[in-house]
Phi, psi and omega in degrees: 000319181291328177293324177296318179294318178298317177300318179295321178294317178299315181296317181296322183295331183263013184251166175289172185298314182291325177289325178298317179298319180293317180288328175295322176297318179294317178299317179297317178298317179299314181297315179299316182293323178295318179296319179297315180297316179299316182294317178299317178299318178298313180297316179296320178298317176299317181295318178297317181297315181295323181294315178298318181296326182268002178059035175292330179232066184293144177278126179282168178294151175233155182241136174289155176295139005261020182288155179239136179283125173233110190056247181243026179234156182246130183230154175225124177264114180282139176277351186275151177253120180215173176287168180300314181296318180294324177296319179296315178300318179299312181296319177298325176291347179253028180062037181211210177199175172301145188300134171232066188292144176282329186243091185298323181289331174293321177292321177302315179295318176303312181293320178297321177294319177299316182296324179293316180296321182279349180077018180253130183288321185234138173243132176243121184220140171289143174223180191269060165220157189198157172257082187299318182277358182053039182235013179088012178258095184271126180228144172288158179297338178275005175101344179293146172282139177292128181287129180302331181287347181269355178278145172292146181307133181091351178256153353285139184244355179046050179305133181063012177066024187222024184249096184235008181241150182284143187210141172253141169241109191299332185270000178260151179221115350297165192257003181287139184212145171268146186212157177295132180292339188264355177281165180264124181215161171291170182210159182242119176265154175233130180285133176234099182296151178293138181276000000 
């Protein structure tokens, strides 16, 4: 900007009086527009900063591919059938873990929508809760105790004495189920960004 102004001053100095007046007007207009633009830029910058500070336009969470945003959490439904432990390793390899959702009914809607798109009536998926001590104490991987109201009636039933891993059945309400850790099932991962 300053080189443009210096050039204009040099040009004005070497011109006749009438040409000088015309060039001075152009120079004045250039300076005014630059000041106006500079002022506008300054005001807009201040407004954007104030808006961000007041969270008028908060940035929502985003999910990396292939995760999908469900409320404020990111999930991935695997098409593969694996054991519970293999599912957990797979999720951890995707910067997450088996799902420990805060909003079970949002996940139920997510799974029902997926089943409709896939043309499958029922989805059965491993998720992140387990009875580690095999003593009936079910805990989510994030440490929360599984709420008794979230189990399907009659569950957990430890059918065949071998059901110690968490499982969702999309068509059941509530959808929590205990399942054998060694069977092959689809699974639901949840993204956990590095802190």
